[in-house]
MARPASE-85909 format. One record per residue (C-alpha): residue number from 1; x, y, z. Coordinates in nm, 3 decimals. Layout:
// MARPASE-85909
site num->NUM | x->X | y->Y | z->Z
...
END
This chain:
// MARPASE-85909
site num->1 | x->0.002 | y->-0.004 | z->-0.009
site num->2 | x->0.272 | y->0.230 | z->0.088
site num->3 | x->0.473 | y->0.185 | z->-0.236
site num->4 | x->0.157 | y->0.247 | z->-0.427
site num->5 | x->0.131 | y->0.561 | z->-0.268
site num->6 | x->0.489 | y->0.665 | z->-0.334
site num->7 | x->0.472 | y->0.557 | z->-0.704
site num->8 | x->0.126 | y->0.762 | z->-0.738
site num->9 | x->0.263 | y->1.074 | z->-0.584
site num->10 | x->0.599 | y->1.051 | z->-0.790
site num->11 | x->0.405 | y->1.014 | z->-1.122
site num->12 | x->0.171 | y->1.304 | z->-1.035
site num->13 | x->0.465 | y->1.535 | z->-0.931
site num->14 | x->0.676 | y->1.440 | z->-1.244
site num->15 | x->0.365 | y->1.494 | z->-1.475
site num->16 | x->0.306 | y->1.853 | z->-1.351
site num->17 | x->0.664 | y->1.971 | z->-1.344
site num->18 | x->0.745 | y->1.805 | z->-1.689
site num->19 | x->0.427 | y->1.980 | z->-1.846
site num->20 | x->0.564 | y->2.323 | z->-1.717
site num->21 | x->0.916 | y->2.252 | z->-1.835
site num->22 | x->0.810 | y->2.112 | z->-2.179
site num->23 | x->0.554 | y->2.380 | z->-2.234
site num->24 | x->0.806 | y->2.652 | z->-2.165
site num->25 | x->1.083 | y->2.483 | z->-2.366
site num->26 | x->0.844 | y->2.426 | z->-2.673
site num->27 | x->0.787 | y->2.814 | z->-2.680
site num->28 | x->1.162 | y->2.853 | z->-2.649
site num->29 | x->1.221 | y->2.670 | z->-2.961
site num->30 | x->0.925 | y->2.787 | z->-3.141
site num->31 | x->0.994 | y->3.155 | z->-3.079
site num->32 | x->1.392 | y->3.124 | z->-3.093
site num->33 | x->1.395 | y->3.320 | z->-2.752
site num->34 | x->1.267 | y->3.302 | z->-2.397
site num->35 | x->1.178 | y->3.546 | z->-2.132
site num->36 | x->1.363 | y->3.569 | z->-1.818
site num->37 | x->1.055 | y->3.456 | z->-1.603
site num->38 | x->0.986 | y->3.160 | z->-1.848
site num->39 | x->1.343 | y->3.058 | z->-1.812
site num->40 | x->1.309 | y->3.067 | z->-1.420
site num->41 | x->0.998 | y->2.863 | z->-1.463
site num->42 | x->1.204 | y->2.605 | z->-1.672
site num->43 | x->1.469 | y->2.580 | z->-1.404
site num->44 | x->1.210 | y->2.553 | z->-1.126
site num->45 | x->1.040 | y->2.277 | z->-1.298
site num->46 | x->1.389 | y->2.104 | z->-1.369
site num->47 | x->1.493 | y->2.139 | z->-0.980
site num->48 | x->1.150 | y->1.998 | z->-0.863
site num->49 | x->1.173 | y->1.699 | z->-1.119
site num->50 | x->1.515 | y->1.615 | z->-0.953
site num->51 | x->1.378 | y->1.677 | z->-0.600
site num->52 | x->1.065 | y->1.466 | z->-0.667
site num->53 | x->1.305 | y->1.187 | z->-0.799
site num->54 | x->1.537 | y->1.215 | z->-0.501
site num->55 | x->1.235 | y->1.179 | z->-0.257
site num->56 | x->1.115 | y->0.892 | z->-0.458
site num->57 | x->1.452 | y->0.718 | z->-0.433
site num->58 | x->1.490 | y->0.787 | z->-0.069
site num->59 | x->1.128 | y->0.657 | z->0.019
site num->60 | x->1.189 | y->0.352 | z->-0.199
site num->61 | x->1.521 | y->0.267 | z->-0.018
site num->62 | x->1.400 | y->0.328 | z->0.323
site num->63 | x->1.088 | y->0.085 | z->0.252
site num->64 | x->1.271 | y->-0.189 | z->0.059
site num->65 | x->1.636 | y->-0.181 | z->0.165
site num->66 | x->1.686 | y->0.053 | z->0.466
site num->67 | x->2.041 | y->-0.115 | z->0.526
site num->68 | x->2.172 | y->0.079 | z->0.246
site num->69 | x->2.159 | y->0.401 | z->0.467
site num->70 | x->2.420 | y->0.227 | z->0.696
site num->71 | x->2.677 | y->0.379 | z->0.438
site num->72 | x->2.831 | y->0.710 | z->0.548
site num->73 | x->2.886 | y->0.836 | z->0.205
site num->74 | x->2.559 | y->0.749 | z->0.087
site num->75 | x->2.390 | y->0.939 | z->0.374
site num->76 | x->2.603 | y->1.231 | z->0.319
site num->77 | x->2.559 | y->1.250 | z->-0.066
site num->78 | x->2.184 | y->1.196 | z->-0.035
site num->79 | x->2.146 | y->1.480 | z->0.217
site num->80 | x->2.356 | y->1.713 | z->0.015
site num->81 | x->2.202 | y->1.640 | z->-0.337
site num->82 | x->1.860 | y->1.685 | z->-0.179
site num->83 | x->1.931 | y->2.013 | z->0.005
site num->84 | x->2.067 | y->2.160 | z->-0.322
site num->85 | x->1.772 | y->2.062 | z->-0.520
site num->86 | x->1.522 | y->2.174 | z->-0.242
site num->87 | x->1.696 | y->2.511 | z->-0.194
site num->88 | x->1.718 | y->2.587 | z->-0.571
site num->89 | x->1.338 | y->2.504 | z->-0.620
site num->90 | x->1.265 | y->2.719 | z->-0.301
site num->91 | x->1.466 | y->3.023 | z->-0.422
site num->92 | x->1.326 | y->2.996 | z->-0.774
site num->93 | x->0.969 | y->2.996 | z->-0.651
site num->94 | x->1.046 | y->3.302 | z->-0.445
site num->95 | x->1.173 | y->3.475 | z->-0.759
site num->96 | x->0.829 | y->3.421 | z->-0.887
site num->97 | x->0.680 | y->3.588 | z->-0.602
site num->98 | x->0.902 | y->3.893 | z->-0.639
site num->99 | x->0.821 | y->3.895 | z->-1.024
site num->100 | x->0.435 | y->3.892 | z->-0.927
site num->101 | x->0.505 | y->4.181 | z->-0.700
site num->102 | x->0.706 | y->4.403 | z->-0.926
site num->103 | x->0.485 | y->4.337 | z->-1.226
site num->104 | x->0.165 | y->4.408 | z->-1.053
site num->105 | x->0.190 | y->4.624 | z->-0.754
site num->106 | x->0.209 | y->5.015 | z->-0.790
site num->107 | x->0.390 | y->5.158 | z->-0.485
site num->108 | x->0.513 | y->5.517 | z->-0.579
site num->109 | x->0.824 | y->5.487 | z->-0.366
site num->110 | x->1.168 | y->5.571 | z->-0.523
site num->111 | x->1.337 | y->5.241 | z->-0.386
site num->112 | x->1.033 | y->5.048 | z->-0.522
site num->113 | x->1.039 | y->5.198 | z->-0.856
site num->114 | x->1.435 | y->5.167 | z->-0.886
site num->115 | x->1.397 | y->4.799 | z->-0.811
site num->116 | x->1.110 | y->4.745 | z->-1.059
site num->117 | x->1.301 | y->4.908 | z->-1.335
site num->118 | x->1.601 | y->4.672 | z->-1.265
site num->119 | x->1.391 | y->4.372 | z->-1.197
site num->120 | x->1.595 | y->4.118 | z->-1.395
site num->121 | x->1.914 | y->4.217 | z->-1.238
site num->122 | x->1.750 | y->4.212 | z->-0.895
site num->123 | x->1.643 | y->3.853 | z->-0.956
site num->124 | x->1.991 | y->3.762 | z->-1.081
site num->125 | x->2.143 | y->3.907 | z->-0.761
site num->126 | x->1.876 | y->3.734 | z->-0.546
site num->127 | x->1.979 | y->3.398 | z->-0.692
site num->128 | x->2.334 | y->3.454 | z->-0.661
site num->129 | x->2.298 | y->3.537 | z->-0.295
site num->130 | x->2.123 | y->3.224 | z->-0.245
site num->131 | x->2.422 | y->3.024 | z->-0.420
site num->132 | x->2.650 | y->3.193 | z->-0.159
site num->133 | x->2.417 | y->3.126 | z->0.127
site num->134 | x->2.400 | y->2.758 | z->0.022
site num->135 | x->2.773 | y->2.731 | z->-0.004
site num->136 | x->2.808 | y->2.896 | z->0.340
site num->137 | x->2.572 | y->2.650 | z->0.481
site num->138 | x->2.778 | y->2.349 | z->0.357
site num->139 | x->3.119 | y->2.512 | z->0.472
site num->140 | x->2.959 | y->2.555 | z->0.804
site num->141 | x->2.857 | y->2.178 | z->0.826
site num->142 | x->3.205 | y->2.067 | z->0.722
site num->143 | x->3.329 | y->2.252 | z->1.049
site num->144 | x->3.066 | y->2.068 | z->1.265
site num->145 | x->3.100 | y->1.683 | z->1.320
site num->146 | x->2.735 | y->1.633 | z->1.218
site num->147 | x->2.736 | y->1.409 | z->0.904
site num->148 | x->2.944 | y->1.157 | z->1.097
site num->149 | x->2.721 | y->1.169 | z->1.398
site num->150 | x->2.410 | y->1.101 | z->1.180
site num->151 | x->2.588 | y->0.806 | z->1.022
site num->152 | x->2.700 | y->0.654 | z->1.346
site num->153 | x->2.348 | y->0.698 | z->1.475
site num->154 | x->2.205 | y->0.522 | z->1.178
site num->155 | x->2.442 | y->0.239 | z->1.190
site num->156 | x->2.402 | y->0.172 | z->1.561
site num->157 | x->2.025 | y->0.223 | z->1.559
site num->158 | x->2.050 | y->0.421 | z->1.875
site num->159 | x->1.727 | y->0.576 | z->2.026
site num->160 | x->1.915 | y->0.780 | z->2.283
site num->161 | x->2.174 | y->1.043 | z->2.205
site num->162 | x->2.477 | y->1.157 | z->2.395
site num->163 | x->2.504 | y->1.521 | z->2.469
site num->164 | x->2.763 | y->1.571 | z->2.190
site num->165 | x->2.537 | y->1.420 | z->1.927
site num->166 | x->2.234 | y->1.607 | z->2.049
site num->167 | x->2.420 | y->1.934 | z->2.021
site num->168 | x->2.540 | y->1.899 | z->1.694
site num->169 | x->2.205 | y->1.764 | z->1.569
site num->170 | x->2.029 | y->2.069 | z->1.712
site num->171 | x->2.306 | y->2.305 | z->1.549
site num->172 | x->2.250 | y->2.154 | z->1.204
site num->173 | x->1.860 | y->2.200 | z->1.228
site num->174 | x->1.907 | y->2.575 | z->1.338
site num->175 | x->2.133 | y->2.632 | z->1.047
site num->176 | x->1.899 | y->2.448 | z->0.823
site num->177 | x->1.614 | y->2.680 | z->0.936
site num->178 | x->1.818 | y->2.989 | z->0.874
site num->179 | x->1.866 | y->2.927 | z->0.495
site num->180 | x->1.499 | y->2.894 | z->0.466
site num->181 | x->1.430 | y->3.218 | z->0.668
site num->182 | x->1.537 | y->3.451 | z->0.364
site num->183 | x->1.297 | y->3.320 | z->0.099
site num->184 | x->1.028 | y->3.290 | z->0.326
site num->185 | x->1.041 | y->3.654 | z->0.444
site num->186 | x->1.093 | y->3.767 | z->0.107
site num->187 | x->0.772 | y->3.599 | z->-0.013
site num->188 | x->0.595 | y->3.727 | z->0.295
site num->189 | x->0.714 | y->4.075 | z->0.230
site num->190 | x->0.583 | y->4.050 | z->-0.121
site num->191 | x->0.259 | y->3.931 | z->-0.033
site num->192 | x->0.197 | y->4.227 | z->0.201
site num->193 | x->0.332 | y->4.489 | z->-0.040
site num->194 | x->0.074 | y->4.334 | z->-0.293
site num->195 | x->-0.197 | y->4.378 | z->-0.018
site num->196 | x->-0.081 | y->4.738 | z->0.026
site num->197 | x->-0.089 | y->4.792 | z->-0.342
site num->198 | x->-0.457 | y->4.661 | z->-0.345
site num->199 | x->-0.571 | y->4.867 | z->-0.059
site num->200 | x->-0.434 | y->5.188 | z->-0.223
site num->201 | x->-0.592 | y->5.099 | z->-0.553
site num->202 | x->-0.939 | y->5.033 | z->-0.381
site num->203 | x->-0.929 | y->5.354 | z->-0.207
site num->204 | x->-0.867 | y->5.530 | z->-0.553
site num->205 | x->-1.166 | y->5.331 | z->-0.712
site num->206 | x->-1.367 | y->5.475 | z->-0.397
site num->207 | x->-1.270 | y->5.832 | z->-0.471
site num->208 | x->-1.420 | y->5.794 | z->-0.816
site num->209 | x->-1.728 | y->5.608 | z->-0.683
site num->210 | x->-1.663 | y->5.294 | z->-0.880
site num->211 | x->-1.803 | y->4.991 | z->-0.703
site num->212 | x->-1.731 | y->4.715 | z->-0.949
site num->213 | x->-1.405 | y->4.551 | z->-0.969
site num->214 | x->-1.168 | y->4.643 | z->-1.261
site num->215 | x->-0.902 | y->4.423 | z->-1.402
site num->216 | x->-0.621 | y->4.571 | z->-1.190
site num->217 | x->-0.793 | y->4.455 | z->-0.873
site num->218 | x->-0.871 | y->4.112 | z->-1.014
site num->219 | x->-0.507 | y->4.060 | z->-1.116
site num->220 | x->-0.400 | y->4.189 | z->-0.754
site num->221 | x->-0.643 | y->3.941 | z->-0.591
site num->222 | x->-0.521 | y->3.649 | z->-0.831
site num->223 | x->-0.151 | y->3.702 | z->-0.754
site num->224 | x->-0.222 | y->3.721 | z->-0.373
site num->225 | x->-0.398 | y->3.402 | z->-0.392
site num->226 | x->-0.101 | y->3.235 | z->-0.566
site num->227 | x->0.149 | y->3.393 | z->-0.306
site num->228 | x->-0.085 | y->3.293 | z->-0.025
site num->229 | x->-0.085 | y->2.933 | z->-0.148
site num->230 | x->0.287 | y->2.935 | z->-0.195
site num->231 | x->0.358 | y->3.042 | z->0.161
site num->232 | x->0.108 | y->2.794 | z->0.316
site num->233 | x->0.266 | y->2.522 | z->0.125
site num->234 | x->0.597 | y->2.644 | z->0.218
site num->235 | x->0.518 | y->2.639 | z->0.597
site num->236 | x->0.389 | y->2.296 | z->0.569
site num->237 | x->0.699 | y->2.179 | z->0.377
site num->238 | x->0.934 | y->2.323 | z->0.642
site num->239 | x->0.744 | y->2.174 | z->0.909
site num->240 | x->0.749 | y->1.827 | z->0.775
site num->241 | x->1.112 | y->1.856 | z->0.672
site num->242 | x->1.203 | y->1.931 | z->1.040
site num->243 | x->0.970 | y->1.647 | z->1.154
site num->244 | x->1.148 | y->1.409 | z->0.935
site num->245 | x->1.508 | y->1.519 | z->1.044
site num->246 | x->1.411 | y->1.493 | z->1.407
site num->247 | x->1.249 | y->1.152 | z->1.371
site num->248 | x->1.555 | y->1.040 | z->1.165
site num->249 | x->1.793 | y->1.153 | z->1.454
site num->250 | x->1.584 | y->1.010 | z->1.730
site num->251 | x->1.411 | y->0.700 | z->1.568
site num->252 | x->1.632 | y->0.619 | z->1.268
site num->253 | x->1.464 | y->0.289 | z->1.196
site num->254 | x->1.087 | y->0.408 | z->1.245
site num->255 | x->0.858 | y->0.340 | z->0.947
site num->256 | x->0.673 | y->0.673 | z->1.035
site num->257 | x->0.980 | y->0.838 | z->0.841
site num->258 | x->0.873 | y->0.675 | z->0.514
site num->259 | x->0.533 | y->0.855 | z->0.547
site num->260 | x->0.686 | y->1.195 | z->0.657
site num->261 | x->0.915 | y->1.178 | z->0.317
site num->262 | x->0.611 | y->1.126 | z->0.122
site num->263 | x->0.447 | y->1.438 | z->0.258
site num->264 | x->0.754 | y->1.632 | z->0.152
site num->265 | x->0.619 | y->1.601 | z->-0.202
site num->266 | x->0.320 | y->1.811 | z->-0.123
site num->267 | x->0.511 | y->2.110 | z->-0.197
site num->268 | x->0.661 | y->2.061 | z->-0.531
site num->269 | x->0.353 | y->1.878 | z->-0.647
site num->270 | x->0.084 | y->2.111 | z->-0.549
site num->271 | x->0.256 | y->2.427 | z->-0.615
site num->272 | x->0.325 | y->2.314 | z->-0.974
site num->273 | x->-0.038 | y->2.259 | z->-1.045
site num->274 | x->-0.127 | y->2.611 | z->-0.891
site num->275 | x->0.140 | y->2.767 | z->-1.115
site num->276 | x->-0.041 | y->2.578 | z->-1.411
site num->277 | x->-0.383 | y->2.694 | z->-1.307
site num->278 | x->-0.269 | y->3.061 | z->-1.249
site num->279 | x->-0.100 | y->3.090 | z->-1.597
site num->280 | x->-0.367 | y->3.121 | z->-1.877
site num->281 | x->-0.120 | y->2.980 | z->-2.137
site num->282 | x->-0.045 | y->2.670 | z->-1.939
site num->283 | x->-0.412 | y->2.619 | z->-1.835
site num->284 | x->-0.526 | y->2.632 | z->-2.179
site num->285 | x->-0.257 | y->2.390 | z->-2.286
site num->286 | x->-0.351 | y->2.162 | z->-2.011
site num->287 | x->-0.717 | y->2.166 | z->-2.103
site num->288 | x->-0.644 | y->2.098 | z->-2.461
site num->289 | x->-0.433 | y->1.805 | z->-2.351
site num->290 | x->-0.688 | y->1.666 | z->-2.110
site num->291 | x->-0.968 | y->1.712 | z->-2.401
site num->292 | x->-0.754 | y->1.517 | z->-2.632
site num->293 | x->-0.691 | y->1.238 | z->-2.384
site num->294 | x->-1.061 | y->1.238 | z->-2.305
site num->295 | x->-1.158 | y->1.199 | z->-2.668
site num->296 | x->-0.893 | y->0.931 | z->-2.710
site num->297 | x->-1.032 | y->0.731 | z->-2.422
site num->298 | x->-1.389 | y->0.753 | z->-2.552
site num->299 | x->-1.268 | y->0.635 | z->-2.881
site num->300 | x->-1.095 | y->0.331 | z->-2.716
site num->301 | x->-1.394 | y->0.246 | z->-2.501
site num->302 | x->-1.611 | y->0.267 | z->-2.812
site num->303 | x->-1.377 | y->0.045 | z->-3.005
site num->304 | x->-1.377 | y->-0.209 | z->-2.733
site num->305 | x->-1.738 | y->-0.204 | z->-2.722
site num->306 | x->-1.764 | y->-0.258 | z->-3.073
site num->307 | x->-1.516 | y->-0.546 | z->-3.065
site num->308 | x->-1.703 | y->-0.718 | z->-2.761
site num->309 | x->-2.036 | y->-0.682 | z->-2.947
site num->310 | x->-1.902 | y->-0.902 | z->-3.250
site num->311 | x->-1.857 | y->-1.193 | z->-2.991
END
């Protein structure tokens, strides 16, 4: 039953992200160019495909062959590779939040206008900063005897820690939380600024005695819903990540870790479908594909019915 859930979540997550990546790449090939934001979406889809694949491999190994994680090098490499892909996915999704803010919000502040005019450079600096933060994270871990303690804990199947292992494990989780703090605060600030822009726009509509929603109001609300969804999923993702790490430290052979790893797919899976529904071009393409599959399925059922009626 567990492996059926793992495979179902894996296929769903891969389909959503592959659709985003292929749709944007097809436009890239067709138009011989790609916008910066579409390039970010391609990178986001690619990072999430790798992240979902890593979670699928980890969940499968823990279920079918948990003894493989007695290898120190495998534990370390798996953790490094997953952190890199998950961080890349998080920061790229945060770039989308910033893009929505500067493209939609109207805040007549010199700093905001300056950043809006240099949006592409700002996003590049943001991604470079995330890269340096990630490098700092791994350099800091190398100075702490953490990975070795995890390996020893898994190998010996300890349920109680010494004071040293508890301290190093706690340090790692604190450092791990800090690298997620920046994208969370940036996304939260983007949502709040969009809200302030919407409030100001609504006041301007009241001054001209307009009660109906205009297109700008609808765009603001749509972007805010997408940012709210992203933040909610992000918080859930961080919570289950920390829960998985603590369970891995305290109860390394517990089967509950397998289900926690499965929940980590909620963020890359659900947010990808939110991006598809929130983008008119992607949504229309998805509807055309679904309609085509529906017609093909109906033809198949009709053909089977005709074949069965002959006998």
